[in-house]
C-alpha positions as CSV (number, residue, x, y, z in Angstrom):
1,X,-2.0,-13.6,-13.5
2,X,-4.2,-16.5,-12.3
3,X,-3.0,-20.1,-12.0
4,X,-4.6,-23.2,-10.7
5,X,-2.8,-25.5,-8.2
6,X,-4.5,-28.5,-6.7
7,X,-7.9,-27.1,-7.9
8,X,-7.3,-23.8,-6.1
9,X,-7.1,-20.6,-8.0
10,X,-4.3,-18.3,-7.0
11,X,-3.4,-14.8,-8.2
12,X,0.3,-14.2,-8.9
13,X,1.0,-10.6,-8.1
14,X,3.6,-8.5,-9.9
15,X,4.7,-7.2,-6.5
16,X,6.2,-10.7,-6.0
17,X,3.4,-12.2,-3.9
18,X,0.6,-14.8,-4.2
19,X,-3.0,-14.0,-3.3
20,X,-5.3,-16.9,-2.4
21,X,-8.4,-15.0,-2.9
22,X,-11.0,-17.6,-1.7
23,X,-9.3,-17.7,1.7
24,X,-8.2,-14.0,1.8
25,X,-4.6,-15.1,2.3
26,X,-1.6,-13.1,1.0
27,X,1.6,-15.1,0.8
28,X,4.9,-13.2,0.8
29,X,8.5,-14.5,1.2
30,X,11.8,-12.9,2.1
31,X,11.4,-9.2,2.8
32,X,14.7,-9.1,4.7
33,X,13.7,-5.8,6.4
34,X,16.5,-4.4,8.5
35,X,19.2,-5.7,6.1
36,X,20.1,-2.2,5.1
37,X,20.9,-1.2,8.7
38,X,22.7,-4.5,9.3
39,X,25.0,-3.8,6.3
40,X,25.6,-0.2,7.1
41,X,26.7,-1.1,10.7
42,X,29.2,-3.4,9.1
43,X,30.6,-0.5,7.1
44,X,29.1,-1.5,3.8
45,X,27.7,1.6,2.0
46,X,24.2,0.7,0.8
47,X,21.1,2.9,0.0
48,X,19.0,3.7,3.1
49,X,15.6,3.9,1.3
50,X,15.1,0.2,0.3
51,X,13.2,-0.7,3.5
52,X,10.9,2.2,3.1
53,X,10.2,1.2,-0.5
54,X,9.5,-2.4,0.6
55,X,7.0,-1.2,3.1
56,X,5.4,1.2,0.7
57,X,5.0,-1.6,-1.8
58,X,3.5,-3.8,0.8
59,X,1.2,-1.0,2.0
60,X,-0.1,-0.5,-1.6
61,X,-0.7,-4.2,-2.0
62,X,-2.6,-4.6,1.2
63,X,-4.7,-1.6,0.5
64,X,-5.6,-2.8,-3.0
65,X,-6.6,-6.4,-2.2
66,X,-7.7,-6.1,1.5
67,X,-6.5,-9.6,2.6
68,X,-7.8,-11.2,5.8
69,X,-4.3,-12.7,6.5
70,X,-0.8,-11.9,5.5
71,X,1.5,-14.9,5.9
72,X,5.2,-14.2,5.6
73,X,7.2,-17.3,4.5
74,X,10.2,-16.5,6.6
75,X,13.0,-13.9,6.7
76,X,10.7,-11.0,7.5
77,X,13.5,-9.2,9.4
78,X,17.1,-9.8,8.5
79,X,19.0,-9.4,11.7
80,X,18.9,-8.6,15.4
81,X,16.6,-5.8,16.7
82,X,17.4,-2.3,15.4
83,X,15.3,0.8,15.0
84,X,14.0,-0.3,11.6
85,X,11.9,-2.9,13.4
86,X,9.8,0.0,14.9
87,X,8.9,0.8,11.3
88,X,7.5,-2.7,11.0
89,X,5.5,-2.4,14.2
90,X,4.0,0.9,13.1
91,X,3.1,-0.5,9.7
92,X,1.3,-3.6,11.2
93,X,-0.5,-1.4,13.7
94,X,-2.2,0.5,10.8
95,X,-4.1,-2.7,9.8
96,X,-5.8,-4.0,13.0
97,X,-8.3,-6.0,10.9
98,X,-5.5,-8.0,9.2
99,X,-3.8,-11.1,10.8
100,X,-0.1,-10.9,10.2
101,X,1.7,-14.2,10.6
102,X,5.2,-15.5,10.2
103,X,6.5,-18.9,9.3
104,X,9.9,-18.7,11.0
105,X,13.0,-18.5,8.6
106,X,16.7,-18.7,9.3
107,X,17.0,-14.9,9.6
108,X,14.0,-14.5,11.9
109,X,16.1,-14.3,15.1
110,X,14.2,-11.6,17.1
111,X,12.9,-12.5,20.5
112,X,9.3,-13.8,20.8
113,X,8.6,-10.7,22.9
114,X,9.3,-8.5,19.8
115,X,6.9,-10.5,17.7
116,X,4.2,-10.4,20.4
117,X,4.5,-6.7,20.8
118,X,4.2,-6.3,17.1
119,X,1.0,-8.4,16.9
120,X,2.7,-11.0,14.7
121,X,1.5,-14.6,15.1
122,X,4.4,-17.1,14.9
123,X,4.4,-20.5,13.2
124,X,7.6,-22.5,13.8
125,X,8.9,-24.0,10.6
126,X,5.7,-25.1,8.8
127,X,2.0,-24.1,8.6
128,X,-0.7,-26.4,7.2
129,X,-3.3,-24.6,5.2
130,X,-4.8,-27.5,3.3
131,X,-4.2,-28.3,0.5
132,X,-1.0,-26.3,0.9
133,X,1.8,-26.6,3.5
134,X,3.8,-23.4,4.0
135,X,7.4,-23.2,4.9
136,X,10.5,-21.0,4.6
137,X,12.9,-23.6,3.3
138,X,11.6,-25.8,0.5
139,X,10.5,-29.1,2.0
140,X,12.2,-32.3,1.0
141,X,9.5,-34.5,2.3
142,X,6.1,-33.0,1.4
143,X,3.1,-34.8,3.0
144,X,0.8,-36.7,0.7
145,X,-2.0,-34.7,-0.9
146,X,-0.3,-31.4,0.0
147,X,1.5,-28.8,-2.1
148,X,4.4,-26.9,-0.6
149,X,4.9,-23.1,-0.9
150,X,8.2,-21.8,0.3
151,X,10.8,-19.0,-0.1
152,X,14.4,-18.8,0.9
153,X,15.8,-19.5,-2.6
154,X,15.3,-16.0,-4.1
155,X,14.8,-17.7,-7.5
156,X,15.8,-16.0,-10.8
157,X,15.9,-17.2,-14.3
158,X,18.3,-16.3,-17.1
159,X,16.7,-14.8,-20.3
160,X,18.7,-14.3,-23.4
161,X,18.0,-12.1,-26.4
162,X,18.9,-12.4,-30.1
163,X,21.8,-10.0,-29.8
164,X,23.5,-12.1,-27.0
165,X,22.0,-9.9,-24.4
166,X,21.2,-11.7,-21.1
167,X,19.5,-10.8,-17.9
168,X,18.5,-12.7,-14.8
169,X,15.0,-11.8,-13.5
170,X,13.1,-12.8,-10.4
171,X,10.5,-15.5,-10.9
172,X,7.9,-17.8,-9.5
173,X,9.1,-21.4,-9.9
174,X,6.4,-24.2,-9.8
175,X,7.1,-27.9,-9.9
176,X,4.4,-30.6,-9.6
177,X,4.6,-30.6,-5.7
178,X,6.3,-27.3,-4.8
179,X,6.1,-23.6,-5.6
180,X,9.0,-21.2,-4.7
181,X,8.1,-17.5,-4.3
182,X,10.4,-14.7,-5.4
183,X,11.9,-12.6,-2.7
184,X,9.6,-9.6,-2.0
185,X,12.5,-7.5,-0.7
186,X,14.3,-5.2,-3.1
187,X,17.8,-5.8,-1.6
188,X,18.0,-9.5,-1.6
189,X,19.8,-10.8,-4.7
190,X,18.9,-13.6,-7.0
191,X,19.9,-17.3,-7.2
192,X,19.7,-18.6,-10.8
193,X,17.7,-21.7,-11.0
194,X,17.7,-24.6,-13.5
195,X,14.1,-25.5,-14.2
196,X,13.0,-29.0,-14.9
197,X,11.3,-30.0,-18.2
198,X,7.8,-29.8,-16.8
199,X,8.3,-26.9,-14.4
200,X,6.3,-23.7,-14.8
201,X,8.2,-20.4,-14.6
202,X,6.6,-17.0,-14.3
203,X,9.1,-14.1,-14.7
204,X,8.6,-10.7,-13.2
205,X,9.3,-7.9,-15.7
206,X,8.8,-4.4,-14.3
207,X,5.1,-4.4,-13.4
208,X,4.1,-7.5,-15.3
209,X,4.3,-11.3,-15.2
210,X,5.4,-13.4,-18.2
211,X,5.1,-17.1,-18.4
212,X,8.2,-18.6,-20.0
């Protein structure tokens, strides 16, 4: 689904990403790779295949649109180094023509050496890509003439049916100055939002996007 923000056309992807086609930039938030291993080490029984599915989804997305740059809006890897990070390194190595970049989030706690070895360019806290400013946490003070894209929230919206059925689904949440991306990762949870009157909400339903 195509939307226009500050006179820039953007493509909302059902894979929970935004593609800025004119710049060849793919925006992704909150993969939380490595979270499965982190939980299992703590004795919490969770499925082991979620990270593989996340990387498979990302692989398919990159192969289909061929971006020049992939910019992660924080929380690429959930925890300290573990063997799942080597899956990330291998994945990135298959796309030498793509610039992989990370705006640091609160879970991005690996050493700089690991990011350098993996060919990931680091941006501390914010990245200006006029007319957008990219961050992990939603910015409270957005520079004039900029629009903020962020992650961190894992936004979800409650939808109700006629028979009192209700479900919370991931969504893109746009205000007049800020856009919050859904979490790309499949094992991240949702935070139910309360949209403002003039906000725009795009809900992800299976492999489609619905404006509500």
